[in-house]
py3Dmol code that shows the C-alpha trace and the ligand (Angstrom):
import py3Dmol

protein = """\
ATOM      1  CA  MET A   1       1.172 -26.750  -1.065  1.00  0.00           C
ATOM      2  CA  THR A   2       3.595 -23.880  -0.915  1.00  0.00           C
ATOM      3  CA  GLY A   3       7.309 -23.443  -0.841  1.00  0.00           C
ATOM      4  CA  HIS A   4       9.119 -23.105   2.441  1.00  0.00           C
ATOM      5  CA  ASN A   5      11.452 -20.247   1.751  1.00  0.00           C
ATOM      6  CA  THR A   6      10.052 -16.755   2.045  1.00  0.00           C
ATOM      7  CA  ALA A   7      13.474 -15.290   1.313  1.00  0.00           C
ATOM      8  CA  ARG A   8      13.158 -16.571  -2.225  1.00  0.00           C
ATOM      9  CA  LYS A   9      13.686 -13.902  -4.827  1.00  0.00           C
ATOM     10  CA  ILE A  10      11.134 -13.662  -7.568  1.00  0.00           C
ATOM     11  CA  TYR A  11      11.278 -10.776 -10.008  1.00  0.00           C
ATOM     12  CA  LEU A  12       8.000  -9.791 -11.580  1.00  0.00           C
ATOM     13  CA  ARG A  13       7.755  -7.405 -14.506  1.00  0.00           C
ATOM     14  CA  SER A  14       5.014  -6.303 -16.855  1.00  0.00           C
ATOM     15  CA  SER A  15       4.756  -4.327 -20.075  1.00  0.00           C
ATOM     16  CA  SER A  16       2.435  -1.761 -18.457  1.00  0.00           C
ATOM     17  CA  VAL A  17      -0.073  -1.252 -15.655  1.00  0.00           C
ATOM     18  CA  TYR A  18      -3.531   0.234 -15.643  1.00  0.00           C
ATOM     19  CA  SER A  19      -3.175   1.805 -12.160  1.00  0.00           C
ATOM     20  CA  VAL A  20      -1.351   1.388  -8.851  1.00  0.00           C
ATOM     21  CA  ASN A  21      -4.066  -1.038  -7.780  1.00  0.00           C
ATOM     22  CA  HIS A  22      -3.388  -3.312 -10.728  1.00  0.00           C
ATOM     23  CA  ARG A  23       0.327  -3.834 -10.497  1.00  0.00           C
ATOM     24  CA  VAL A  24       1.992  -7.026 -11.641  1.00  0.00           C
ATOM     25  CA  ILE A  25       2.395  -8.249  -8.039  1.00  0.00           C
ATOM     26  CA  LYS A  26      -1.308  -9.158  -8.264  1.00  0.00           C
ATOM     27  CA  VAL A  27      -0.462 -12.194 -10.376  1.00  0.00           C
ATOM     28  CA  MET A  28       1.379 -13.765  -7.433  1.00  0.00           C
ATOM     29  CA  ASP A  29      -0.623 -12.483  -4.481  1.00  0.00           C
ATOM     30  CA  VAL A  30      -2.527 -15.759  -3.915  1.00  0.00           C
ATOM     31  CA  ASP A  31      -5.780 -13.889  -4.538  1.00  0.00           C
ATOM     32  CA  ARG A  32      -7.740 -14.812  -7.620  1.00  0.00           C
ATOM     33  CA  ASP A  33     -10.030 -11.806  -7.291  1.00  0.00           C
ATOM     34  CA  SER A  34      -7.256  -9.249  -7.726  1.00  0.00           C
ATOM     35  CA  CYS A  35      -5.756  -8.781 -11.187  1.00  0.00           C
ATOM     36  CA  TRP A  36      -2.897  -7.239 -13.060  1.00  0.00           C
ATOM     37  CA  ILE A  37      -4.380  -5.051 -15.817  1.00  0.00           C
ATOM     38  CA  SER A  38      -2.469  -3.456 -18.682  1.00  0.00           C
ATOM     39  CA  ASP A  39      -2.712   0.249 -19.509  1.00  0.00           C
ATOM     40  CA  GLY A  40      -5.057   0.006 -22.480  1.00  0.00           C
ATOM     41  CA  ALA A  41      -2.500   0.670 -25.190  1.00  0.00           C
ATOM     42  CA  ALA A  42      -2.906  -1.326 -28.401  1.00  0.00           C
ATOM     43  CA  ALA A  43       0.653  -2.699 -28.107  1.00  0.00           C
ATOM     44  CA  PRO A  44       1.296  -6.335 -27.162  1.00  0.00           C
ATOM     45  CA  GLN A  45       1.358  -6.880 -23.395  1.00  0.00           C
ATOM     46  CA  TRP A  46       3.247  -9.312 -21.198  1.00  0.00           C
ATOM     47  CA  VAL A  47       4.021 -10.395 -17.671  1.00  0.00           C
ATOM     48  CA  SER A  48       7.363 -12.002 -16.935  1.00  0.00           C
ATOM     49  CA  ILE A  49       8.402 -14.059 -13.935  1.00  0.00           C
ATOM     50  CA  ASP A  50      12.102 -14.410 -13.258  1.00  0.00           C
ATOM     51  CA  PHE A  51      13.376 -16.737 -10.512  1.00  0.00           C
ATOM     52  CA  GLY A  52      16.913 -15.437 -10.872  1.00  0.00           C
ATOM     53  CA  SER A  53      18.312 -18.960 -11.239  1.00  0.00           C
ATOM     54  CA  LYS A  54      17.364 -22.165 -13.012  1.00  0.00           C
ATOM     55  CA  ARG A  55      14.251 -23.920 -11.773  1.00  0.00           C
ATOM     56  CA  LEU A  56      12.726 -27.235 -12.598  1.00  0.00           C
ATOM     57  CA  ILE A  57       9.198 -26.444 -13.699  1.00  0.00           C
ATOM     58  CA  THR A  58       6.622 -29.143 -14.329  1.00  0.00           C
ATOM     59  CA  SER A  59       3.577 -26.994 -15.012  1.00  0.00           C
ATOM     60  CA  ILE A  60       2.310 -23.428 -15.113  1.00  0.00           C
ATOM     61  CA  ALA A  61      -1.268 -22.448 -14.304  1.00  0.00           C
ATOM     62  CA  VAL A  62      -2.759 -19.159 -15.487  1.00  0.00           C
ATOM     63  CA  TYR A  63      -5.993 -17.607 -14.215  1.00  0.00           C
ATOM     64  CA  PRO A  64      -7.145 -15.018 -16.765  1.00  0.00           C
ATOM     65  CA  GLY A  65      -8.305 -11.801 -15.126  1.00  0.00           C
ATOM     66  CA  ARG A  66     -11.112  -9.373 -15.687  1.00  0.00           C
ATOM     67  CA  LYS A  67     -11.499  -5.641 -16.013  1.00  0.00           C
ATOM     68  CA  ASP A  68     -14.735  -4.107 -14.724  1.00  0.00           C
ATOM     69  CA  ASN A  69     -15.985  -7.678 -14.507  1.00  0.00           C
ATOM     70  CA  TYR A  70     -15.433  -8.326 -18.212  1.00  0.00           C
ATOM     71  CA  ARG A  71     -13.069 -10.916 -19.553  1.00  0.00           C
ATOM     72  CA  THR A  72     -10.069  -9.486 -21.356  1.00  0.00           C
ATOM     73  CA  LEU A  73      -8.224 -12.317 -23.092  1.00  0.00           C
ATOM     74  CA  LYS A  74      -8.971 -14.460 -26.117  1.00  0.00           C
ATOM     75  CA  TYR A  75      -5.647 -16.271 -25.984  1.00  0.00           C
ATOM     76  CA  PHE A  76      -2.072 -15.892 -24.793  1.00  0.00           C
ATOM     77  CA  LYS A  77       1.338 -17.301 -25.520  1.00  0.00           C
ATOM     78  CA  LEU A  78       3.713 -18.903 -23.073  1.00  0.00           C
ATOM     79  CA  GLN A  79       7.247 -17.835 -23.915  1.00  0.00           C
ATOM     80  CA  PHE A  80      10.633 -18.895 -22.655  1.00  0.00           C
ATOM     81  CA  LEU A  81      13.956 -17.202 -23.164  1.00  0.00           C
ATOM     82  CA  LYS A  82      16.648 -18.667 -25.397  1.00  0.00           C
ATOM     83  CA  GLY A  83      18.566 -15.687 -26.698  1.00  0.00           C
ATOM     84  CA  ASP A  84      15.213 -14.124 -27.515  1.00  0.00           C
ATOM     85  CA  TRP A  85      11.752 -14.934 -26.277  1.00  0.00           C
ATOM     86  CA  PHE A  86      10.220 -17.777 -28.242  1.00  0.00           C
ATOM     87  CA  ASP A  87       6.696 -19.169 -28.291  1.00  0.00           C
ATOM     88  CA  TYR A  88       6.462 -22.391 -26.340  1.00  0.00           C
ATOM     89  CA  ALA A  89       2.698 -22.687 -26.555  1.00  0.00           C
ATOM     90  CA  THR A  90      -0.317 -20.699 -27.688  1.00  0.00           C
ATOM     91  CA  ILE A  91      -3.294 -21.226 -25.435  1.00  0.00           C
ATOM     92  CA  GLN A  92      -6.874 -20.406 -26.346  1.00  0.00           C
ATOM     93  CA  ILE A  93      -9.005 -19.088 -23.508  1.00  0.00           C
ATOM     94  CA  ARG A  94     -12.073 -18.266 -25.522  1.00  0.00           C
ATOM     95  CA  LYS A  95     -13.584 -21.182 -27.337  1.00  0.00           C
ATOM     96  CA  LYS A  96     -16.415 -20.895 -29.803  1.00  0.00           C
ATOM     97  CA  SER A  97     -19.119 -23.414 -29.319  1.00  0.00           C
ATOM     98  CA  PHE A  98     -22.079 -23.820 -31.609  1.00  0.00           C
ATOM     99  CA  PHE A  99     -24.135 -21.154 -29.812  1.00  0.00           C
ATOM    100  CA  SER A 100     -21.669 -18.853 -28.080  1.00  0.00           C
ATOM    101  CA  TYR A 101     -18.189 -18.411 -26.685  1.00  0.00           C
ATOM    102  CA  SER A 102     -17.079 -20.205 -23.597  1.00  0.00           C
ATOM    103  CA  TYR A 103     -14.099 -19.180 -21.469  1.00  0.00           C
ATOM    104  CA  ARG A 104     -11.707 -21.083 -19.306  1.00  0.00           C
ATOM    105  CA  ASP A 105     -11.054 -19.754 -15.794  1.00  0.00           C
ATOM    106  CA  ARG A 106      -7.931 -21.780 -15.114  1.00  0.00           C
ATOM    107  CA  ILE A 107      -5.501 -23.035 -17.670  1.00  0.00           C
ATOM    108  CA  GLU A 108      -2.817 -25.472 -16.681  1.00  0.00           C
ATOM    109  CA  ILE A 109       0.026 -25.956 -19.102  1.00  0.00           C
ATOM    110  CA  ASP A 110       1.790 -29.247 -18.566  1.00  0.00           C
ATOM    111  CA  LEU A 111       5.471 -28.756 -19.394  1.00  0.00           C
ATOM    112  CA  ALA A 112       6.493 -32.349 -18.722  1.00  0.00           C
ATOM    113  CA  GLY A 113       9.515 -30.911 -16.902  1.00  0.00           C
ATOM    114  CA  VAL A 114      11.623 -28.018 -18.152  1.00  0.00           C
ATOM    115  CA  ASP A 115      14.608 -26.277 -16.675  1.00  0.00           C
ATOM    116  CA  ALA A 116      14.246 -22.496 -16.934  1.00  0.00           C
ATOM    117  CA  SER A 117      14.911 -19.405 -14.854  1.00  0.00           C
ATOM    118  CA  THR A 118      12.330 -17.192 -16.492  1.00  0.00           C
ATOM    119  CA  PHE A 119       9.185 -17.254 -18.591  1.00  0.00           C
ATOM    120  CA  ARG A 120       6.517 -14.837 -19.663  1.00  0.00           C
ATOM    121  CA  ILE A 121       2.876 -14.732 -20.575  1.00  0.00           C
ATOM    122  CA  TYR A 122       2.665 -12.784 -23.818  1.00  0.00           C
ATOM    123  CA  ILE A 123      -0.556 -11.246 -25.076  1.00  0.00           C
ATOM    124  CA  PRO A 124      -0.532 -10.027 -28.694  1.00  0.00           C
ATOM    125  CA  ALA A 125      -2.709  -7.023 -29.564  1.00  0.00           C
ATOM    126  CA  ASP A 126      -5.337  -9.180 -31.261  1.00  0.00           C
ATOM    127  CA  ALA A 127      -5.611 -11.413 -28.186  1.00  0.00           C
ATOM    128  CA  MET A 128      -7.076  -8.597 -26.080  1.00  0.00           C
ATOM    129  CA  ILE A 129     -10.776  -7.878 -25.812  1.00  0.00           C
ATOM    130  CA  ASP A 130     -11.385  -4.091 -25.813  1.00  0.00           C
ATOM    131  CA  ARG A 131      -7.663  -3.242 -25.569  1.00  0.00           C
ATOM    132  CA  TYR A 132      -7.003  -4.455 -22.036  1.00  0.00           C
ATOM    133  CA  ALA A 133      -5.034  -7.459 -20.891  1.00  0.00           C
ATOM    134  CA  SER A 134      -5.582  -8.865 -17.429  1.00  0.00           C
ATOM    135  CA  ILE A 135      -4.295 -11.822 -15.442  1.00  0.00           C
ATOM    136  CA  ALA A 136      -5.475 -12.806 -11.958  1.00  0.00           C
ATOM    137  CA  GLU A 137      -2.883 -15.409 -10.980  1.00  0.00           C
ATOM    138  CA  ILE A 138       0.100 -17.251 -12.377  1.00  0.00           C
ATOM    139  CA  GLU A 139       1.179 -20.387 -10.542  1.00  0.00           C
ATOM    140  CA  THR A 140       4.384 -22.277 -11.164  1.00  0.00           C
ATOM    141  CA  PHE A 141       4.695 -25.861 -10.027  1.00  0.00           C
ATOM    142  CA  ILE A 142       7.499 -28.274  -9.347  1.00  0.00           C
ATOM    143  CA  GLY A 143       5.436 -31.420  -9.092  1.00  0.00           C
ATOM    144  CA  PRO A 144       2.779 -30.724  -6.458  1.00  0.00           C
ATOM    145  CA  SER A 145       4.725 -27.873  -4.862  1.00  0.00           C
ATOM    146  CA  LYS A 146       3.919 -24.315  -5.885  1.00  0.00           C
ATOM    147  CA  ILE A 147       6.524 -21.570  -6.161  1.00  0.00           C
ATOM    148  CA  THR A 148       4.919 -18.474  -4.670  1.00  0.00           C
ATOM    149  CA  PHE A 149       5.966 -14.907  -3.997  1.00  0.00           C
ATOM    150  CA  PHE A 150       3.897 -14.698  -0.831  1.00  0.00           C
ATOM    151  CA  ASP A 151       3.334 -17.689   1.399  1.00  0.00           C
ATOM    152  CA  ASP A 152      -0.314 -18.807   1.623  1.00  0.00           C
ATOM    153  CA  ARG A 153       0.206 -19.690   5.261  1.00  0.00           C
ATOM    154  CA  LEU A 154       0.409 -15.991   6.146  1.00  0.00           C
ATOM    155  CA  LYS A 155      -2.612 -14.754   4.294  1.00  0.00           C
ATOM    156  CA  ASP A 156      -5.298 -14.845   6.971  1.00  0.00           C
ATOM    157  CA  LEU A 157      -3.602 -13.059   9.847  1.00  0.00           C
ATOM    158  CA  CYS A 158      -5.107  -9.991  11.504  1.00  0.00           C
ATOM    159  CA  LEU A 159      -3.178  -7.055  12.954  1.00  0.00           C
ATOM    160  CA  PRO A 160      -1.786  -7.548  16.489  1.00  0.00           C
ATOM    161  CA  ILE A 161      -3.033  -4.051  17.406  1.00  0.00           C
ATOM    162  CA  ARG A 162      -6.392  -2.971  16.060  1.00  0.00           C
ATOM    163  CA  ASN A 163      -6.028  -0.463  13.168  1.00  0.00           C
ATOM    164  CA  ALA A 164      -2.253  -0.478  13.631  1.00  0.00           C
ATOM    165  CA  TYR A 165      -0.121   1.584  11.282  1.00  0.00           C
ATOM    166  CA  LEU A 166       2.759  -0.329   9.763  1.00  0.00           C
ATOM    167  CA  PRO A 167       5.936   1.587  10.527  1.00  0.00           C
ATOM    168  CA  ALA A 168       7.227   4.213   8.111  1.00  0.00           C
ATOM    169  CA  GLU A 169      10.934   3.926   9.017  1.00  0.00           C
ATOM    170  CA  ASP A 170      13.227   1.141   7.748  1.00  0.00           C
ATOM    171  CA  TYR A 171      14.581   1.065  11.303  1.00  0.00           C
ATOM    172  CA  CYS A 172      11.364  -0.559  12.491  1.00  0.00           C
ATOM    173  CA  TYR A 173      11.526  -3.500  10.060  1.00  0.00           C
ATOM    174  CA  PRO A 174      13.391  -6.822  10.102  1.00  0.00           C
ATOM    175  CA  ASN A 175      17.178  -6.788   9.504  1.00  0.00           C
ATOM    176  CA  ALA A 176      17.651  -3.246  10.875  1.00  0.00           C
ATOM    177  CA  LEU A 177      20.748  -3.080  13.087  1.00  0.00           C
ATOM    178  CA  ARG A 178      20.313  -2.890  16.832  1.00  0.00           C
ATOM    179  CA  ALA A 179      23.579  -1.533  18.187  1.00  0.00           C
ATOM    180  CA  TYR A 180      22.567  -1.695  21.867  1.00  0.00           C
ATOM    181  CA  ARG A 181      22.509  -5.485  21.711  1.00  0.00           C
ATOM    182  CA  GLY A 182      24.867  -6.087  18.791  1.00  0.00           C
ATOM    183  CA  GLY A 183      22.189  -7.733  16.726  1.00  0.00           C
ATOM    184  CA  ARG A 184      19.594  -7.329  14.073  1.00  0.00           C
ATOM    185  CA  HIS A 185      15.923  -6.627  14.362  1.00  0.00           C
ATOM    186  CA  SER A 186      13.759  -9.625  13.573  1.00  0.00           C
ATOM    187  CA  GLY A 187      10.283  -8.116  13.651  1.00  0.00           C
ATOM    188  CA  ILE A 188       8.323  -4.935  13.149  1.00  0.00           C
ATOM    189  CA  ASP A 189       7.782  -2.159  15.680  1.00  0.00           C
ATOM    190  CA  ILE A 190       4.279  -0.759  15.931  1.00  0.00           C
ATOM    191  CA  TYR A 191       4.096   2.669  17.538  1.00  0.00           C
ATOM    192  CA  SER A 192       0.706   3.938  16.420  1.00  0.00           C
ATOM    193  CA  TYR A 193      -2.782   3.042  15.330  1.00  0.00           C
ATOM    194  CA  HIS A 194      -5.990   4.850  14.504  1.00  0.00           C
ATOM    195  CA  THR A 195      -9.464   4.753  15.940  1.00  0.00           C
ATOM    196  CA  ASP A 196     -12.536   3.647  14.021  1.00  0.00           C
ATOM    197  CA  ASP A 197     -13.608   7.278  13.534  1.00  0.00           C
ATOM    198  CA  SER A 198     -10.407   8.924  12.374  1.00  0.00           C
ATOM    199  CA  TYR A 199      -7.097   8.201  10.667  1.00  0.00           C
ATOM    200  CA  ASP A 200      -5.200  10.431  13.097  1.00  0.00           C
ATOM    201  CA  PRO A 201      -2.378   8.348  14.537  1.00  0.00           C
ATOM    202  CA  VAL A 202      -2.746   7.494  18.218  1.00  0.00           C
ATOM    203  CA  PRO A 203       0.444   6.425  20.008  1.00  0.00           C
ATOM    204  CA  VAL A 204       0.549   2.876  21.371  1.00  0.00           C
ATOM    205  CA  SER A 205       0.472   3.088  25.176  1.00  0.00           C
ATOM    206  CA  ASP A 206       0.661   0.689  28.108  1.00  0.00           C
ATOM    207  CA  THR A 207      -3.106   0.258  27.923  1.00  0.00           C
ATOM    208  CA  THR A 208      -3.261  -0.636  24.209  1.00  0.00           C
ATOM    209  CA  PRO A 209      -4.600  -4.192  23.817  1.00  0.00           C
ATOM    210  CA  VAL A 210      -2.595  -6.741  21.827  1.00  0.00           C
ATOM    211  CA  TYR A 211      -4.329  -9.520  19.919  1.00  0.00           C
ATOM    212  CA  ALA A 212      -3.358 -12.926  18.565  1.00  0.00           C
ATOM    213  CA  VAL A 213      -2.938 -12.521  14.796  1.00  0.00           C
ATOM    214  CA  GLY A 214      -4.222 -16.026  14.148  1.00  0.00           C
ATOM    215  CA  GLY A 215      -5.486 -19.110  15.923  1.00  0.00           C
ATOM    216  CA  GLY A 216      -2.912 -21.305  17.623  1.00  0.00           C
ATOM    217  CA  VAL A 217      -1.391 -22.647  20.786  1.00  0.00           C
ATOM    218  CA  ILE A 218       0.511 -20.495  23.298  1.00  0.00           C
ATOM    219  CA  ILE A 219       4.049 -21.815  23.530  1.00  0.00           C
ATOM    220  CA  ARG A 220       5.422 -19.116  25.801  1.00  0.00           C
ATOM    221  CA  ALA A 221       3.857 -16.578  28.144  1.00  0.00           C
ATOM    222  CA  ASP A 222       6.242 -14.754  30.492  1.00  0.00           C
ATOM    223  CA  HIS A 223       4.050 -14.364  33.570  1.00  0.00           C
ATOM    224  CA  ASP A 224       7.223 -14.719  35.653  1.00  0.00           C
ATOM    225  CA  TYR A 225       9.049 -11.850  33.951  1.00  0.00           C
ATOM    226  CA  VAL A 226      11.114  -9.687  36.298  1.00  0.00           C
ATOM    227  CA  PRO A 227      12.277  -6.245  35.140  1.00  0.00           C
ATOM    228  CA  THR A 228      15.927  -5.293  35.483  1.00  0.00           C
ATOM    229  CA  ASN A 229      17.244  -2.011  36.853  1.00  0.00           C
ATOM    230  CA  ILE A 230      19.122   0.363  34.583  1.00  0.00           C
ATOM    231  CA  GLY A 231      22.535  -0.700  35.905  1.00  0.00           C
ATOM    232  CA  GLU A 232      21.910  -4.340  35.034  1.00  0.00           C
ATOM    233  CA  TRP A 233      20.331  -3.338  31.757  1.00  0.00           C
ATOM    234  CA  LYS A 234      23.401  -1.355  30.677  1.00  0.00           C
ATOM    235  CA  GLU A 235      25.708  -4.158  31.720  1.00  0.00           C
ATOM    236  CA  ARG A 236      23.710  -6.660  29.721  1.00  0.00           C
ATOM    237  CA  SER A 237      23.563  -4.340  26.736  1.00  0.00           C
ATOM    238  CA  ALA A 238      27.362  -3.881  26.784  1.00  0.00           C
ATOM    239  CA  TYR A 239      27.862  -7.645  27.098  1.00  0.00           C
ATOM    240  CA  TYR A 240      25.657  -8.505  24.120  1.00  0.00           C
ATOM    241  CA  GLN A 241      27.362  -5.957  21.915  1.00  0.00           C
ATOM    242  CA  THR A 242      30.459  -8.145  22.079  1.00  0.00           C
ATOM    243  CA  HIS A 243      28.684 -11.520  22.554  1.00  0.00           C
ATOM    244  CA  PRO A 244      25.688 -11.270  20.242  1.00  0.00           C
ATOM    245  CA  SER A 245      25.070 -14.987  19.784  1.00  0.00           C
ATOM    246  CA  THR A 246      24.858 -15.963  23.432  1.00  0.00           C
ATOM    247  CA  PHE A 247      21.888 -17.876  24.782  1.00  0.00           C
ATOM    248  CA  MET A 248      19.304 -15.719  26.483  1.00  0.00           C
ATOM    249  CA  ARG A 249      16.096 -16.890  28.128  1.00  0.00           C
ATOM    250  CA  HIS A 250      14.887 -13.372  28.841  1.00  0.00           C
ATOM    251  CA  SER A 251      16.175 -11.172  26.109  1.00  0.00           C
ATOM    252  CA  PHE A 252      15.521  -7.534  25.427  1.00  0.00           C
ATOM    253  CA  GLY A 253      12.070  -8.594  24.252  1.00  0.00           C
ATOM    254  CA  GLY A 254      10.943  -8.263  27.865  1.00  0.00           C
ATOM    255  CA  ARG A 255       7.603  -9.811  28.692  1.00  0.00           C
ATOM    256  CA  GLU A 256       6.803 -12.014  25.691  1.00  0.00           C
ATOM    257  CA  VAL A 257       4.037 -14.204  24.319  1.00  0.00           C
ATOM    258  CA  TRP A 258       4.684 -16.718  21.549  1.00  0.00           C
ATOM    259  CA  ILE A 259       1.973 -18.452  19.566  1.00  0.00           C
ATOM    260  CA  ASP A 260       2.403 -21.533  17.410  1.00  0.00           C
ATOM    261  CA  HIS A 261      -0.081 -21.362  14.537  1.00  0.00           C
ATOM    262  CA  GLY A 262       0.909 -24.777  13.211  1.00  0.00           C
ATOM    263  CA  ASN A 263       2.264 -25.500   9.766  1.00  0.00           C
ATOM    264  CA  GLY A 264       5.627 -23.884  10.581  1.00  0.00           C
ATOM    265  CA  VAL A 265       4.287 -20.442  11.544  1.00  0.00           C
ATOM    266  CA  VAL A 266       5.031 -18.872  14.948  1.00  0.00           C
ATOM    267  CA  THR A 267       4.356 -15.270  16.035  1.00  0.00           C
ATOM    268  CA  THR A 268       5.845 -13.409  19.007  1.00  0.00           C
ATOM    269  CA  TYR A 269       4.664 -10.316  20.895  1.00  0.00           C
ATOM    270  CA  ASN A 270       7.334  -8.448  22.830  1.00  0.00           C
ATOM    271  CA  HIS A 271       7.768  -5.630  25.387  1.00  0.00           C
ATOM    272  CA  LEU A 272       4.303  -6.293  26.833  1.00  0.00           C
ATOM    273  CA  SER A 273       3.430  -4.508  30.074  1.00  0.00           C
ATOM    274  CA  GLY A 274       0.919  -7.204  30.931  1.00  0.00           C
ATOM    275  CA  ILE A 275      -0.205 -10.641  29.782  1.00  0.00           C
ATOM    276  CA  ASP A 276      -3.819 -11.662  30.263  1.00  0.00           C
ATOM    277  CA  ARG A 277      -4.305 -14.233  32.972  1.00  0.00           C
ATOM    278  CA  CYS A 278      -5.853 -16.901  30.785  1.00  0.00           C
ATOM    279  CA  VAL A 279      -2.921 -16.760  28.350  1.00  0.00           C
ATOM    280  CA  ARG A 280      -0.947 -19.775  29.522  1.00  0.00           C
ATOM    281  CA  LYS A 281       1.470 -22.133  27.853  1.00  0.00           C
ATOM    282  CA  GLY A 282      -0.435 -24.943  26.124  1.00  0.00           C
ATOM    283  CA  ARG A 283      -3.724 -23.044  25.864  1.00  0.00           C
ATOM    284  CA  ARG A 284      -5.405 -22.437  22.512  1.00  0.00           C
ATOM    285  CA  VAL A 285      -6.195 -18.936  21.376  1.00  0.00           C
ATOM    286  CA  SER A 286      -8.304 -17.867  18.455  1.00  0.00           C
ATOM    287  CA  LYS A 287      -7.587 -15.231  15.849  1.00  0.00           C
ATOM    288  CA  GLY A 288      -8.225 -11.741  17.202  1.00  0.00           C
ATOM    289  CA  GLU A 289      -8.306 -12.881  20.837  1.00  0.00           C
ATOM    290  CA  ARG A 290      -6.801 -10.414  23.299  1.00  0.00           C
ATOM    291  CA  ILE A 291      -3.588 -11.687  24.888  1.00  0.00           C
ATOM    292  CA  GLY A 292      -2.210  -8.675  26.795  1.00  0.00           C
ATOM    293  CA  VAL A 293      -1.287  -5.008  26.630  1.00  0.00           C
ATOM    294  CA  ALA A 294       1.620  -3.199  24.960  1.00  0.00           C
ATOM    295  CA  GLY A 295       4.515  -1.767  26.959  1.00  0.00           C
ATOM    296  CA  ASN A 296       8.258  -1.203  27.109  1.00  0.00           C
ATOM    297  CA  SER A 297       9.389  -4.243  29.098  1.00  0.00           C
ATOM    298  CA  GLY A 298      12.939  -5.324  28.318  1.00  0.00           C
ATOM    299  CA  LEU A 299      13.871  -1.853  27.084  1.00  0.00           C
ATOM    300  CA  SER A 300      15.906   0.848  28.792  1.00  0.00           C
ATOM    301  CA  GLY A 301      12.745   2.879  29.440  1.00  0.00           C
ATOM    302  CA  GLU A 302      11.349   0.198  31.706  1.00  0.00           C
ATOM    303  CA  ALA A 303      14.722  -0.341  33.383  1.00  0.00           C
ATOM    304  CA  GLU A 304      14.779   3.364  34.256  1.00  0.00           C
ATOM    305  CA  GLY A 305      11.228   3.146  35.554  1.00  0.00           C
ATOM    306  CA  LYS A 306      10.020   5.486  32.816  1.00  0.00           C
ATOM    307  CA  ARG A 307       7.342   5.157  30.202  1.00  0.00           C
ATOM    308  CA  TYR A 308       9.260   6.046  27.064  1.00  0.00           C
ATOM    309  CA  GLY A 309       9.769   3.617  24.199  1.00  0.00           C
ATOM    310  CA  ILE A 310       6.367   1.924  24.530  1.00  0.00           C
ATOM    311  CA  HIS A 311       5.482  -0.011  21.370  1.00  0.00           C
ATOM    312  CA  LEU A 312       4.672  -3.512  20.212  1.00  0.00           C
ATOM    313  CA  HIS A 313       7.533  -5.472  18.760  1.00  0.00           C
ATOM    314  CA  PHE A 314       5.929  -8.211  16.694  1.00  0.00           C
ATOM    315  CA  GLU A 315       7.632 -11.095  14.867  1.00  0.00           C
ATOM    316  CA  ILE A 316       6.511 -13.692  12.356  1.00  0.00           C
ATOM    317  CA  TRP A 317       8.607 -16.847  12.180  1.00  0.00           C
ATOM    318  CA  ILE A 318       8.159 -19.231   9.323  1.00  0.00           C
ATOM    319  CA  ASP A 319       9.961 -22.573   9.079  1.00  0.00           C
ATOM    320  CA  GLY A 320      12.431 -21.349  11.678  1.00  0.00           C
ATOM    321  CA  ASN A 321      13.360 -18.046  10.027  1.00  0.00           C
ATOM    322  CA  TYR A 322      11.916 -14.659  10.854  1.00  0.00           C
ATOM    323  CA  LEU A 323       9.893 -13.153   8.058  1.00  0.00           C
ATOM    324  CA  GLY A 324      12.212 -10.819   6.216  1.00  0.00           C
ATOM    325  CA  TYR A 325      15.387 -12.833   6.751  1.00  0.00           C
ATOM    326  CA  GLY A 326      17.623 -12.364   3.717  1.00  0.00           C
ATOM    327  CA  MET A 327      15.109 -10.084   2.036  1.00  0.00           C
ATOM    328  CA  ALA A 328      15.500  -6.525   0.777  1.00  0.00           C
ATOM    329  CA  ILE A 329      13.668  -3.840   2.733  1.00  0.00           C
ATOM    330  CA  GLN A 330      11.297  -2.974  -0.119  1.00  0.00           C
ATOM    331  CA  ASP A 331      10.274  -6.656  -0.407  1.00  0.00           C
ATOM    332  CA  ILE A 332       9.769  -6.847   3.358  1.00  0.00           C
ATOM    333  CA  ARG A 333       7.490  -3.811   3.298  1.00  0.00           C
ATOM    334  CA  LYS A 334       5.569  -5.312   0.400  1.00  0.00           C
ATOM    335  CA  TYR A 335       5.236  -8.558   2.338  1.00  0.00           C
ATOM    336  CA  PHE A 336       3.884  -7.029   5.552  1.00  0.00           C
ATOM    337  CA  LYS A 337       1.525  -4.862   3.559  1.00  0.00           C
ATOM    338  CA  TRP A 338       0.226  -7.916   1.761  1.00  0.00           C
ATOM    339  CA  ILE A 339      -0.257  -9.873   5.001  1.00  0.00           C
ATOM    340  CA  PHE A 340      -2.299  -7.154   6.663  1.00  0.00           C
ATOM    341  CA  SER A 341      -4.047  -5.757   3.626  1.00  0.00           C
ATOM    342  CA  LYS A 342      -7.739  -5.381   4.420  1.00  0.00           C
ATOM    343  CA  ALA A 343      -8.583  -5.324   0.740  1.00  0.00           C
ATOM    344  CA  ARG A 344      -8.128  -9.052   0.486  1.00  0.00           C
TER     345      ARG A 344
END
"""
ligand_1 = """\
1
ZN
Zn 11.425 -4.124 17.729
"""
view = py3Dmol.view(width=600, height=400)
view.addModel(protein, "pdb")
view.setStyle({"model": 0}, {"cartoon": {"style": "trace"}})
view.addModel(ligand_1, "xyz")
view.setStyle({"model": 1}, {"stick": {}})
view.zoomTo()
view.show()
């Protein structure tokens, strides 16, 4: 089970990193195959997790990592902070049996309930095998519920546009201000993608197919969408700048499709120029199934009868909040990158 609040702040730090691919975020990326690895110095190494405020913690699970497929740890210490770091427990990973060593792949430390805001996994120099320290995952539990950085529910989604580039500009991410409607952005804007043969960016056009990022049930499909003219559009835009919280059935999202993936996760696809005929409210779709084509519906470009501004505006809603709500832009970027990372 996972937590329900993606806006939760968790600060991860480490003594060192081996490379950009082995950063400390790997210990909370819900992927046991990816590891944090230290830089190979003989100094003691550590990974700290800071929740920023007191947490009730009932147990901590550690999955020791590997480097080049070799195990790296003989033991580690669990430390908490009380003025200085102190050893709470020393945990052996490597155990000598009569014939050889055996290793544990998952170690759960039962804390019987403590109240702490931060802890760290500390690896003394003599605990490392061949100078490297590596950890695959650290899980923190409050009873059966796991405190995670990323939410497991979002880990198997595919891109809504094949080979899409995540936007470079902060403006295209959640929380960016949208002056024309007096609100904030609640999704990401995808303007380009690449083909299978080249990484050259290709602009999203009104023939670019849009796909369901995961399996689910269609809860909205605007087959009845009617475009506005530019006069109406400007009037509406002016109105919402002073009345941003007013109810709107057809917002500036234009022709939209919403998919309920269950478990509190909903995705929306906005500004579509067309929705596929079989995409109807109540119908099931599978991951990667085509639902329509990108466009500029709901935007001033469409209202003027022009083709500028074509892109896919895509939102992820989780437990009623859009992904990114209350989060810093660098964490939001990290999050979207994690969701759509092909490496996983
Ligand atoms: Zn947008």
